[in-house]
TINU-600145 format. One record per residue (C-alpha): residue number from 0; x negated, y, z. Coordinates in pm, 1 decimal, decimal comma. Each point is the difference from the previous one (the first is absolute). Layout:
% residues N
<rec resi="NUM" xx="X" yy="Y" zz="Z"/>
...
//
This chain:
% residues 369
<rec resi="0" xx="1814,5" yy="-7997,4" zz="15523,5"/>
<rec resi="1" xx="207,3" yy="-87,6" zz="-308,9"/>
<rec resi="2" xx="47,1" yy="-373,1" zz="-50,8"/>
<rec resi="3" xx="-88,7" yy="-154,1" zz="-353,9"/>
<rec resi="4" xx="269,1" yy="-153,7" zz="-204,2"/>
<rec resi="5" xx="-107,4" yy="-334,7" zz="-143,1"/>
<rec resi="6" xx="160,2" yy="-226,7" zz="-242,9"/>
<rec resi="7" xx="4,1" yy="-370,6" zz="25,2"/>
<rec resi="8" xx="95,6" yy="-271,4" zz="-252,2"/>
<rec resi="9" xx="312,6" yy="-66,0" zz="196,3"/>
<rec resi="10" xx="149,8" yy="371,7" zz="-28,5"/>
<rec resi="11" xx="272,2" yy="108,8" zz="-217,3"/>
<rec resi="12" xx="-14,4" yy="352,7" zz="-52,9"/>
<rec resi="13" xx="288,8" yy="255,7" zz="-97,8"/>
<rec resi="14" xx="-62,5" yy="357,4" zz="-95,9"/>
<rec resi="15" xx="289,3" yy="235,2" zz="-16,0"/>
<rec resi="16" xx="-38,3" yy="286,6" zz="-243,3"/>
<rec resi="17" xx="267,4" yy="276,2" zz="-17,9"/>
<rec resi="18" xx="-147,3" yy="102,8" zz="-342,3"/>
<rec resi="19" xx="-216,6" yy="-131,8" zz="-265,4"/>
<rec resi="20" xx="-351,3" yy="82,6" zz="130,5"/>
<rec resi="21" xx="61,1" yy="9,6" zz="384,2"/>
<rec resi="22" xx="-134,3" yy="-368,4" zz="-4,8"/>
<rec resi="23" xx="-332,8" yy="108,7" zz="-135,9"/>
<rec resi="24" xx="-32,4" yy="324,1" zz="187,7"/>
<rec resi="25" xx="68,7" yy="-109,0" zz="351,4"/>
<rec resi="26" xx="-24,1" yy="-370,1" zz="15,5"/>
<rec resi="27" xx="-265,3" yy="-108,2" zz="-289,2"/>
<rec resi="28" xx="-195,1" yy="-231,9" zz="239,5"/>
<rec resi="29" xx="248,7" yy="-296,6" zz="-9,1"/>
<rec resi="30" xx="35,0" yy="59,9" zz="-376,3"/>
<rec resi="31" xx="-371,3" yy="-20,2" zz="-64,0"/>
<rec resi="32" xx="-112,8" yy="-242,4" zz="279,0"/>
<rec resi="33" xx="270,5" yy="-253,3" zz="0,9"/>
<rec resi="34" xx="210,5" yy="46,8" zz="-320,2"/>
<rec resi="35" xx="87,5" yy="-379,0" zz="-30,4"/>
<rec resi="36" xx="188,8" yy="35,7" zz="350,9"/>
<rec resi="37" xx="157,0" yy="350,6" zz="-64,0"/>
<rec resi="38" xx="337,0" yy="97,5" zz="-125,6"/>
<rec resi="39" xx="104,2" yy="338,0" zz="-103,4"/>
<rec resi="40" xx="343,6" yy="153,4" zz="25,7"/>
<rec resi="41" xx="74,6" yy="335,9" zz="-176,3"/>
<rec resi="42" xx="309,1" yy="149,4" zz="109,1"/>
<rec resi="43" xx="38,8" yy="306,2" zz="-216,8"/>
<rec resi="44" xx="-61,9" yy="83,7" zz="-380,8"/>
<rec resi="45" xx="-223,7" yy="292,5" zz="75,2"/>
<rec resi="46" xx="210,6" yy="227,6" zz="-241,0"/>
<rec resi="47" xx="-79,2" yy="328,9" zz="198,5"/>
<rec resi="48" xx="-366,9" yy="-41,2" zz="4,5"/>
<rec resi="49" xx="-92,9" yy="236,2" zz="-292,6"/>
<rec resi="50" xx="198,3" yy="311,8" zz="-35,4"/>
<rec resi="51" xx="-156,6" yy="51,8" zz="-376,0"/>
<rec resi="52" xx="225,2" yy="-310,0" zz="-104,6"/>
<rec resi="53" xx="381,2" yy="-72,8" zz="6,8"/>
<rec resi="54" xx="98,4" yy="-227,8" zz="275,1"/>
<rec resi="55" xx="83,7" yy="-273,1" zz="-238,6"/>
<rec resi="56" xx="-320,7" yy="16,7" zz="-203,2"/>
<rec resi="57" xx="-199,5" yy="6,1" zz="339,4"/>
<rec resi="58" xx="170,5" yy="-311,5" zz="111,3"/>
<rec resi="59" xx="-108,7" yy="-182,9" zz="-309,4"/>
<rec resi="60" xx="-351,6" yy="141,1" zz="45,0"/>
<rec resi="61" xx="-27,3" yy="-99,0" zz="352,3"/>
<rec resi="62" xx="117,2" yy="-350,1" zz="-63,0"/>
<rec resi="63" xx="-241,7" yy="-55,5" zz="-270,5"/>
<rec resi="64" xx="-291,2" yy="126,9" zz="210,4"/>
<rec resi="65" xx="93,9" yy="-218,2" zz="287,4"/>
<rec resi="66" xx="24,3" yy="-302,3" zz="-224,7"/>
<rec resi="67" xx="-340,3" yy="72,4" zz="-136,8"/>
<rec resi="68" xx="-138,6" yy="10,6" zz="363,8"/>
<rec resi="69" xx="157,9" yy="-333,4" zz="78,5"/>
<rec resi="70" xx="-131,6" yy="-151,5" zz="-304,8"/>
<rec resi="71" xx="-346,1" yy="110,6" zz="107,8"/>
<rec resi="72" xx="-6,3" yy="-97,5" zz="392,4"/>
<rec resi="73" xx="220,3" yy="-332,9" zz="-77,6"/>
<rec resi="74" xx="188,9" yy="-11,1" zz="343,5"/>
<rec resi="75" xx="181,1" yy="-306,1" zz="95,9"/>
<rec resi="76" xx="328,1" yy="154,9" zz="-83,3"/>
<rec resi="77" xx="161,8" yy="343,0" zz="-66,7"/>
<rec resi="78" xx="339,6" yy="122,9" zz="-22,2"/>
<rec resi="79" xx="144,3" yy="350,3" zz="-131,1"/>
<rec resi="80" xx="323,1" yy="81,0" zz="187,4"/>
<rec resi="81" xx="38,4" yy="319,0" zz="-204,9"/>
<rec resi="82" xx="215,4" yy="213,1" zz="225,5"/>
<rec resi="83" xx="25,0" yy="367,6" zz="-91,1"/>
<rec resi="84" xx="-312,7" yy="199,1" zz="139,9"/>
<rec resi="85" xx="77,2" yy="220,2" zz="302,5"/>
<rec resi="86" xx="346,0" yy="-194,4" zz="65,3"/>
<rec resi="87" xx="-115,0" yy="-267,4" zz="238,4"/>
<rec resi="88" xx="176,4" yy="123,0" zz="276,3"/>
<rec resi="89" xx="347,0" yy="-39,7" zz="-186,1"/>
<rec resi="90" xx="-112,4" yy="-368,0" zz="-57,6"/>
<rec resi="91" xx="-42,1" yy="-168,9" zz="337,6"/>
<rec resi="92" xx="77,7" yy="-339,4" zz="-214,5"/>
<rec resi="93" xx="-303,7" yy="48,8" zz="-206,5"/>
<rec resi="94" xx="-206,1" yy="-248,0" zz="188,0"/>
<rec resi="95" xx="266,8" yy="-260,1" zz="62,8"/>
<rec resi="96" xx="-127,7" yy="-232,5" zz="-271,7"/>
<rec resi="97" xx="-349,6" yy="-4,3" zz="147,7"/>
<rec resi="98" xx="-54,7" yy="-314,7" zz="207,0"/>
<rec resi="99" xx="-251,8" yy="107,1" zz="255,6"/>
<rec resi="100" xx="-25,4" yy="-342,6" zz="184,3"/>
<rec resi="101" xx="-293,7" yy="-164,4" zz="-200,9"/>
<rec resi="102" xx="-235,5" yy="285,4" zz="88,3"/>
<rec resi="103" xx="-259,7" yy="24,6" zz="286,0"/>
<rec resi="104" xx="-93,1" yy="352,3" zz="-81,6"/>
<rec resi="105" xx="214,0" yy="293,9" zz="-125,5"/>
<rec resi="106" xx="-125,5" yy="323,6" zz="-103,7"/>
<rec resi="107" xx="234,2" yy="316,2" zz="-4,8"/>
<rec resi="108" xx="-7,6" yy="367,6" zz="-55,7"/>
<rec resi="109" xx="4,9" yy="209,0" zz="293,8"/>
<rec resi="110" xx="337,9" yy="72,7" zz="173,4"/>
<rec resi="111" xx="-86,4" yy="347,3" zz="80,2"/>
<rec resi="112" xx="-142,0" yy="100,2" zz="-355,4"/>
<rec resi="113" xx="108,9" yy="325,9" zz="-134,6"/>
<rec resi="114" xx="154,3" yy="-187,9" zz="-306,7"/>
<rec resi="115" xx="370,4" yy="-103,2" zz="57,1"/>
<rec resi="116" xx="-56,6" yy="-327,9" zz="-197,8"/>
<rec resi="117" xx="-295,3" yy="-102,3" zz="210,4"/>
<rec resi="118" xx="197,0" yy="54,6" zz="315,9"/>
<rec resi="119" xx="300,0" yy="-170,2" zz="-132,3"/>
<rec resi="120" xx="-180,2" yy="-296,0" zz="-123,1"/>
<rec resi="121" xx="-179,9" yy="-47,6" zz="321,2"/>
<rec resi="122" xx="314,4" yy="-1,1" zz="207,6"/>
<rec resi="123" xx="205,0" yy="-217,7" zz="-225,8"/>
<rec resi="124" xx="-273,3" yy="-270,5" zz="-29,2"/>
<rec resi="125" xx="-47,2" yy="-4,6" zz="393,8"/>
<rec resi="126" xx="388,4" yy="-40,0" zz="33,0"/>
<rec resi="127" xx="-23,0" yy="-285,7" zz="-270,5"/>
<rec resi="128" xx="-296,7" yy="-157,4" zz="182,8"/>
<rec resi="129" xx="204,4" yy="23,6" zz="320,5"/>
<rec resi="130" xx="302,2" yy="-171,0" zz="-152,1"/>
<rec resi="131" xx="-188,5" yy="-274,9" zz="-156,5"/>
<rec resi="132" xx="-181,2" yy="-45,3" zz="338,0"/>
<rec resi="133" xx="-348,8" yy="20,3" zz="-171,1"/>
<rec resi="134" xx="-321,3" yy="-24,3" zz="228,8"/>
<rec resi="135" xx="-244,7" yy="119,3" zz="-244,9"/>
<rec resi="136" xx="-252,1" yy="288,1" zz="65,6"/>
<rec resi="137" xx="108,2" yy="310,5" zz="-122,2"/>
<rec resi="138" xx="-245,3" yy="294,7" zz="-92,3"/>
<rec resi="139" xx="107,3" yy="347,9" zz="-137,9"/>
<rec resi="140" xx="-234,4" yy="152,2" zz="-240,2"/>
<rec resi="141" xx="-97,0" yy="364,7" zz="-43,6"/>
<rec resi="142" xx="15,0" yy="214,6" zz="-317,9"/>
<rec resi="143" xx="-119,3" yy="360,2" zz="-22,9"/>
<rec resi="144" xx="27,4" yy="73,1" zz="366,1"/>
<rec resi="145" xx="-189,6" yy="-203,2" zz="262,6"/>
<rec resi="146" xx="143,8" yy="-155,2" zz="299,2"/>
<rec resi="147" xx="-91,6" yy="165,2" zz="322,5"/>
<rec resi="148" xx="-99,9" yy="-327,5" zz="157,6"/>
<rec resi="149" xx="-21,8" yy="-302,5" zz="-232,7"/>
<rec resi="150" xx="-25,3" yy="-338,8" zz="166,6"/>
<rec resi="151" xx="-165,5" yy="-216,2" zz="-275,6"/>
<rec resi="152" xx="-217,8" yy="53,3" zz="-295,3"/>
<rec resi="153" xx="-148,4" yy="-195,0" zz="-293,7"/>
<rec resi="154" xx="-348,2" yy="85,9" zz="-154,4"/>
<rec resi="155" xx="44,7" yy="59,2" zz="-373,1"/>
<rec resi="156" xx="-356,2" yy="100,8" zz="-87,3"/>
<rec resi="157" xx="-61,4" yy="-292,3" zz="-201,5"/>
<rec resi="158" xx="326,4" yy="24,9" zz="-222,2"/>
<rec resi="159" xx="17,7" yy="382,9" zz="7,6"/>
<rec resi="160" xx="-67,2" yy="20,6" zz="-399,1"/>
<rec resi="161" xx="281,6" yy="-271,4" zz="-43,9"/>
<rec resi="162" xx="242,5" yy="224,8" zz="215,8"/>
<rec resi="163" xx="-121,6" yy="304,9" zz="-217,2"/>
<rec resi="164" xx="110,3" yy="-203,4" zz="-303,2"/>
<rec resi="165" xx="337,3" yy="-100,0" zz="110,6"/>
<rec resi="166" xx="63,0" yy="377,6" zz="99,3"/>
<rec resi="167" xx="-93,2" yy="96,2" zz="-362,8"/>
<rec resi="168" xx="274,2" yy="-224,0" zz="-132,2"/>
<rec resi="169" xx="262,7" yy="260,9" zz="134,0"/>
<rec resi="170" xx="-201,5" yy="278,1" zz="-200,7"/>
<rec resi="171" xx="296,0" yy="242,7" zz="-7,2"/>
<rec resi="172" xx="24,2" yy="43,5" zz="390,6"/>
<rec resi="173" xx="-261,6" yy="253,4" zz="5,2"/>
<rec resi="174" xx="-256,5" yy="44,9" zz="274,9"/>
<rec resi="175" xx="86,5" yy="-338,6" zz="172,9"/>
<rec resi="176" xx="-350,6" yy="-121,0" zz="-53,6"/>
<rec resi="177" xx="-191,3" yy="266,0" zz="150,9"/>
<rec resi="178" xx="237,4" yy="41,3" zz="296,9"/>
<rec resi="179" xx="32,7" yy="-381,2" zz="76,4"/>
<rec resi="180" xx="-361,1" yy="-81,3" zz="-27,7"/>
<rec resi="181" xx="-98,2" yy="315,8" zz="216,7"/>
<rec resi="182" xx="217,6" yy="-123,7" zz="274,0"/>
<rec resi="183" xx="-155,5" yy="-348,5" zz="-25,2"/>
<rec resi="184" xx="-337,5" yy="152,7" zz="1,2"/>
<rec resi="185" xx="106,8" yy="206,5" zz="317,3"/>
<rec resi="186" xx="117,9" yy="-329,5" zz="164,8"/>
<rec resi="187" xx="-334,5" yy="-168,2" zz="-80,0"/>
<rec resi="188" xx="-192,9" yy="281,7" zz="173,5"/>
<rec resi="189" xx="209,7" yy="-81,3" zz="308,0"/>
<rec resi="190" xx="-170,6" yy="-350,9" zz="28,2"/>
<rec resi="191" xx="-336,4" yy="99,4" zz="172,6"/>
<rec resi="192" xx="-31,6" yy="-380,8" zz="129,0"/>
<rec resi="193" xx="-16,3" yy="-118,6" zz="-367,5"/>
<rec resi="194" xx="-231,1" yy="235,0" zz="-195,9"/>
<rec resi="195" xx="62,5" yy="-231,0" zz="-314,1"/>
<rec resi="196" xx="369,1" yy="112,3" zz="-11,9"/>
<rec resi="197" xx="15,1" yy="307,2" zz="-204,2"/>
<rec resi="198" xx="361,1" yy="-23,1" zz="-102,8"/>
<rec resi="199" xx="300,2" yy="-165,4" zz="197,1"/>
<rec resi="200" xx="371,9" yy="-10,7" zz="-20,2"/>
<rec resi="201" xx="157,5" yy="40,3" zz="341,8"/>
<rec resi="202" xx="342,8" yy="-134,4" zz="94,8"/>
<rec resi="203" xx="224,4" yy="45,2" zz="321,9"/>
<rec resi="204" xx="116,2" yy="-318,4" zz="134,5"/>
<rec resi="205" xx="358,9" yy="-2,1" zz="91,9"/>
<rec resi="206" xx="284,9" yy="-212,7" zz="156,8"/>
<rec resi="207" xx="277,6" yy="-11,0" zz="-265,9"/>
<rec resi="208" xx="235,5" yy="-138,1" zz="244,8"/>
<rec resi="209" xx="-32,1" yy="307,0" zz="219,1"/>
<rec resi="210" xx="25,5" yy="233,0" zz="-295,2"/>
<rec resi="211" xx="313,9" yy="-165,5" zz="-140,9"/>
<rec resi="212" xx="186,3" yy="209,4" zz="287,7"/>
<rec resi="213" xx="-8,4" yy="370,0" zz="-72,0"/>
<rec resi="214" xx="-126,3" yy="152,3" zz="312,0"/>
<rec resi="215" xx="144,7" yy="225,1" zz="256,9"/>
<rec resi="216" xx="-82,9" yy="353,0" zz="36,8"/>
<rec resi="217" xx="-48,1" yy="264,9" zz="281,0"/>
<rec resi="218" xx="85,0" yy="351,3" zz="-139,2"/>
<rec resi="219" xx="-139,8" yy="283,9" zz="175,5"/>
<rec resi="220" xx="297,5" yy="248,1" zz="0,3"/>
<rec resi="221" xx="-209,9" yy="282,2" zz="133,1"/>
<rec resi="222" xx="-185,9" yy="16,5" zz="-332,5"/>
<rec resi="223" xx="316,7" yy="27,0" zz="-204,8"/>
<rec resi="224" xx="-70,2" yy="169,2" zz="-319,6"/>
<rec resi="225" xx="332,9" yy="139,4" zz="-142,9"/>
<rec resi="226" xx="22,3" yy="148,4" zz="-353,3"/>
<rec resi="227" xx="290,8" yy="233,3" zz="-11,4"/>
<rec resi="228" xx="-4,6" yy="30,3" zz="-365,2"/>
<rec resi="229" xx="78,8" yy="-371,3" zz="-63,3"/>
<rec resi="230" xx="361,2" yy="20,7" zz="77,6"/>
<rec resi="231" xx="6,6" yy="308,6" zz="-207,2"/>
<rec resi="232" xx="-142,9" yy="-161,5" zz="-301,6"/>
<rec resi="233" xx="247,5" yy="-291,2" zz="48,6"/>
<rec resi="234" xx="286,9" yy="241,5" zz="-1,8"/>
<rec resi="235" xx="-128,4" yy="133,3" zz="-344,9"/>
<rec resi="236" xx="47,7" yy="-352,8" zz="-132,7"/>
<rec resi="237" xx="367,3" yy="-24,1" zz="158,5"/>
<rec resi="238" xx="-109,6" yy="-220,4" zz="281,3"/>
<rec resi="239" xx="94,5" yy="86,3" zz="349,7"/>
<rec resi="240" xx="-107,1" yy="-170,4" zz="351,0"/>
<rec resi="241" xx="290,1" yy="-42,1" zz="229,9"/>
<rec resi="242" xx="75,0" yy="-125,8" zz="351,6"/>
<rec resi="243" xx="242,3" yy="-304,3" zz="-44,7"/>
<rec resi="244" xx="336,9" yy="103,4" zz="174,9"/>
<rec resi="245" xx="243,7" yy="-267,7" zz="158,2"/>
<rec resi="246" xx="230,5" yy="41,7" zz="-303,9"/>
<rec resi="247" xx="-263,4" yy="-137,0" zz="-229,7"/>
<rec resi="248" xx="-122,9" yy="-292,8" zz="212,8"/>
<rec resi="249" xx="148,4" yy="-260,3" zz="-206,2"/>
<rec resi="250" xx="-107,1" yy="125,1" zz="-351,0"/>
<rec resi="251" xx="-360,6" yy="48,3" zz="123,6"/>
<rec resi="252" xx="-2,6" yy="-343,5" zz="161,5"/>
<rec resi="253" xx="109,1" yy="-149,3" zz="-321,2"/>
<rec resi="254" xx="-244,9" yy="169,9" zz="-215,8"/>
<rec resi="255" xx="-290,0" yy="-113,1" zz="249,5"/>
<rec resi="256" xx="135,2" yy="-372,5" zz="2,3"/>
<rec resi="257" xx="34,9" yy="-4,8" zz="-367,8"/>
<rec resi="258" xx="-324,2" yy="200,0" zz="-113,5"/>
<rec resi="259" xx="-236,2" yy="-127,4" zz="267,4"/>
<rec resi="260" xx="86,2" yy="-256,5" zz="261,1"/>
<rec resi="261" xx="272,6" yy="-78,2" zz="237,3"/>
<rec resi="262" xx="-249,9" yy="20,2" zz="313,2"/>
<rec resi="263" xx="-66,4" yy="346,8" zz="-88,9"/>
<rec resi="264" xx="363,9" yy="79,3" zz="3,8"/>
<rec resi="265" xx="23,9" yy="-120,4" zz="340,2"/>
<rec resi="266" xx="-305,7" yy="217,7" zz="113,2"/>
<rec resi="267" xx="161,0" yy="302,2" zz="-179,5"/>
<rec resi="268" xx="330,0" yy="-30,9" zz="196,0"/>
<rec resi="269" xx="-199,2" yy="24,4" zz="332,6"/>
<rec resi="270" xx="-162,9" yy="307,9" zz="-143,5"/>
<rec resi="271" xx="332,0" yy="145,6" zz="-126,4"/>
<rec resi="272" xx="140,3" yy="-24,0" zz="354,4"/>
<rec resi="273" xx="-282,3" yy="233,9" zz="135,1"/>
<rec resi="274" xx="47,3" yy="242,5" zz="-293,2"/>
<rec resi="275" xx="-338,8" yy="-103,8" zz="-160,2"/>
<rec resi="276" xx="82,7" yy="-164,5" zz="-322,8"/>
<rec resi="277" xx="-74,2" yy="229,8" zz="-319,2"/>
<rec resi="278" xx="71,0" yy="-48,0" zz="-339,8"/>
<rec resi="279" xx="-90,6" yy="165,8" zz="-358,5"/>
<rec resi="280" xx="292,7" yy="60,6" zz="-212,8"/>
<rec resi="281" xx="38,4" yy="123,2" zz="-365,5"/>
<rec resi="282" xx="348,4" yy="63,6" zz="-166,2"/>
<rec resi="283" xx="160,0" yy="-201,9" zz="293,8"/>
<rec resi="284" xx="-226,6" yy="-292,4" zz="-68,5"/>
<rec resi="285" xx="-215,1" yy="-142,5" zz="277,9"/>
<rec resi="286" xx="-381,9" yy="-31,8" zz="-111,7"/>
<rec resi="287" xx="-184,3" yy="-68,1" zz="328,5"/>
<rec resi="288" xx="17,0" yy="-17,9" zz="387,3"/>
<rec resi="289" xx="-204,0" yy="47,1" zz="298,8"/>
<rec resi="290" xx="44,6" yy="-88,5" zz="364,7"/>
<rec resi="291" xx="-142,1" yy="79,2" zz="340,7"/>
<rec resi="292" xx="95,9" yy="-133,4" zz="347,6"/>
<rec resi="293" xx="127,6" yy="-335,8" zz="-160,3"/>
<rec resi="294" xx="-182,6" yy="-285,7" zz="189,6"/>
<rec resi="295" xx="-98,4" yy="219,1" zz="296,2"/>
<rec resi="296" xx="22,7" yy="368,9" zz="75,2"/>
<rec resi="297" xx="-354,0" yy="71,2" zz="-124,5"/>
<rec resi="298" xx="38,3" yy="-224,3" zz="-302,2"/>
<rec resi="299" xx="-71,1" yy="139,3" zz="-353,6"/>
<rec resi="300" xx="183,7" yy="-179,6" zz="-305,9"/>
<rec resi="301" xx="111,0" yy="-181,5" zz="-179,5"/>
<rec resi="302" xx="54,1" yy="190,7" zz="-324,8"/>
<rec resi="303" xx="-9,6" yy="-54,1" zz="-372,9"/>
<rec resi="304" xx="71,6" yy="174,0" zz="-329,7"/>
<rec resi="305" xx="156,9" yy="-166,8" zz="-302,1"/>
<rec resi="306" xx="-251,0" yy="-77,2" zz="-289,8"/>
<rec resi="307" xx="125,8" yy="278,8" zz="-247,1"/>
<rec resi="308" xx="-27,2" yy="261,7" zz="263,0"/>
<rec resi="309" xx="-373,1" yy="-75,0" zz="108,4"/>
<rec resi="310" xx="-287,0" yy="232,7" zz="-80,9"/>
<rec resi="311" xx="216,1" yy="312,6" zz="88,4"/>
<rec resi="312" xx="-110,3" yy="55,4" zz="359,3"/>
<rec resi="313" xx="315,8" yy="-107,6" zz="154,8"/>
<rec resi="314" xx="-160,8" yy="-275,7" zz="231,2"/>
<rec resi="315" xx="-249,0" yy="253,9" zz="128,7"/>
<rec resi="316" xx="287,5" yy="250,9" zz="66,0"/>
<rec resi="317" xx="191,6" yy="-259,5" zz="192,7"/>
<rec resi="318" xx="-311,2" yy="-115,3" zz="190,2"/>
<rec resi="319" xx="-30,7" yy="381,6" zz="98,6"/>
<rec resi="320" xx="347,0" yy="20,1" zz="112,7"/>
<rec resi="321" xx="-16,6" yy="-317,1" zz="222,9"/>
<rec resi="322" xx="-329,3" yy="91,6" zz="165,8"/>
<rec resi="323" xx="153,5" yy="360,4" zz="63,5"/>
<rec resi="324" xx="295,1" yy="-172,6" zz="179,5"/>
<rec resi="325" xx="-233,1" yy="-216,3" zz="222,0"/>
<rec resi="326" xx="-222,2" yy="296,5" zz="70,5"/>
<rec resi="327" xx="282,0" yy="230,3" zz="98,8"/>
<rec resi="328" xx="114,8" yy="-285,1" zz="244,4"/>
<rec resi="329" xx="-320,2" yy="52,7" zz="189,8"/>
<rec resi="330" xx="-214,5" yy="-284,6" zz="-149,2"/>
<rec resi="331" xx="-365,9" yy="27,9" zz="-45,0"/>
<rec resi="332" xx="-40,5" yy="-318,1" zz="-174,9"/>
<rec resi="333" xx="233,5" yy="-226,9" zz="-203,5"/>
<rec resi="334" xx="-1,9" yy="-341,0" zz="-99,4"/>
<rec resi="335" xx="79,5" yy="-172,9" zz="-348,9"/>
<rec resi="336" xx="4,3" yy="-360,2" zz="-86,8"/>
<rec resi="337" xx="-115,0" yy="-217,3" zz="-284,0"/>
<rec resi="338" xx="-127,5" yy="282,5" zz="-219,6"/>
<rec resi="339" xx="-121,1" yy="-53,2" zz="-357,8"/>
<rec resi="340" xx="-333,3" yy="126,7" zz="-124,3"/>
<rec resi="341" xx="191,0" yy="239,7" zz="-218,6"/>
<rec resi="342" xx="233,3" yy="142,7" zz="281,9"/>
<rec resi="343" xx="-303,2" yy="33,2" zz="206,6"/>
<rec resi="344" xx="-135,8" yy="249,5" zz="-246,9"/>
<rec resi="345" xx="314,5" yy="175,4" zz="-10,5"/>
<rec resi="346" xx="3,5" yy="40,4" zz="360,8"/>
<rec resi="347" xx="-349,0" yy="103,8" zz="24,6"/>
<rec resi="348" xx="73,1" yy="294,5" zz="-202,8"/>
<rec resi="349" xx="259,6" yy="128,3" zz="277,2"/>
<rec resi="350" xx="-179,8" yy="-93,1" zz="324,6"/>
<rec resi="351" xx="-307,7" yy="-185,1" zz="135,4"/>
<rec resi="352" xx="34,9" yy="-362,2" zz="73,7"/>
<rec resi="353" xx="-172,4" yy="-320,0" zz="140,1"/>
<rec resi="354" xx="36,5" yy="-311,1" zz="-180,3"/>
<rec resi="355" xx="47,7" yy="-295,9" zz="227,7"/>
<rec resi="356" xx="-146,9" yy="-265,0" zz="-228,7"/>
<rec resi="357" xx="144,6" yy="-353,0" zz="18,0"/>
<rec resi="358" xx="284,0" yy="115,7" zz="220,7"/>
<rec resi="359" xx="367,1" yy="-96,4" zz="-39,1"/>
<rec resi="360" xx="98,8" yy="76,8" zz="351,6"/>
<rec resi="361" xx="287,2" yy="242,8" zz="-109,0"/>
<rec resi="362" xx="197,5" yy="-258,2" zz="-161,1"/>
<rec resi="363" xx="-136,6" yy="-324,1" zz="215,1"/>
<rec resi="364" xx="327,3" yy="-38,4" zz="192,0"/>
<rec resi="365" xx="238,2" yy="-50,3" zz="-304,3"/>
<rec resi="366" xx="232,6" yy="-289,1" zz="52,7"/>
<rec resi="367" xx="-123,9" yy="-139,8" zz="-342,5"/>
<rec resi="368" xx="-358,8" yy="-19,5" zz="137,8"/>
//
């Protein structure tokens, strides 16, 4: 049975919207039922929302539409952060200026959404909530795709037309009204114990402090799906995947330490001694690295690609290489620690995985912990 979310006079509510319309698509209830206690934070400018417009023109349109919506709904406060649409994962600092401590309820996008901005916003907010030691209730909202098992709901039958009005402020985002209200109607039909509830928003209550830690993975190496053409396509771009030889240890360790993290360089050194550190090189320049057997014989990772070389398939090629090494060692399963949502999506293209939610055991014995 899903629990009902109720708002009291003592509540302070924050709604995090990666794009200017997410707040009314997924979490209109606090806006409409408790506007005087609700603050809205829009993280990006929405410039990629309409391919028929130039991105600069669309960014201006989206801001005007959002301002009109806010004028209509009159929330307690709203803030436009204005980061470039689709780039949130490059800006983990985006939520640093948000003070989460006053809030009792925080509404976030789903951390497993298909949209990268939604995923990035959820994780960076959870990390900020954890850093600030906030004890608010946190709920993730759904857009387009329903949760498998939502935990909470809000009956929006009485404010449905008001929600429709808010969505229509974002008129150039075609199809949103029909998709969103159909989802709300579907959710309402799942409330047989309350026949008066015809439309509902559903939410997933989450522990932000647990999600602040990236989860560990168990990788099913026996499901390894290698794409032999991937390295060939990289070669056509002048990029080669190589095993690190001892004569290159210092150069590669400096690259990892300077481009990523000193701790990753330490792990890579362990992988190098096992002959299981691989790099991507173009014109003698290091672009990326990937490791196996670093923290344990069956360990996959760490790895990383410099920003200017991302999106070419290099990371997936290195993951393939690392997994092949471990499988050839006789392992049926591998473990990887503290894996980000975007990294999980890459790994899932190469092999089946089990996500160990809330876990941080792979790195729990570090001296600094």
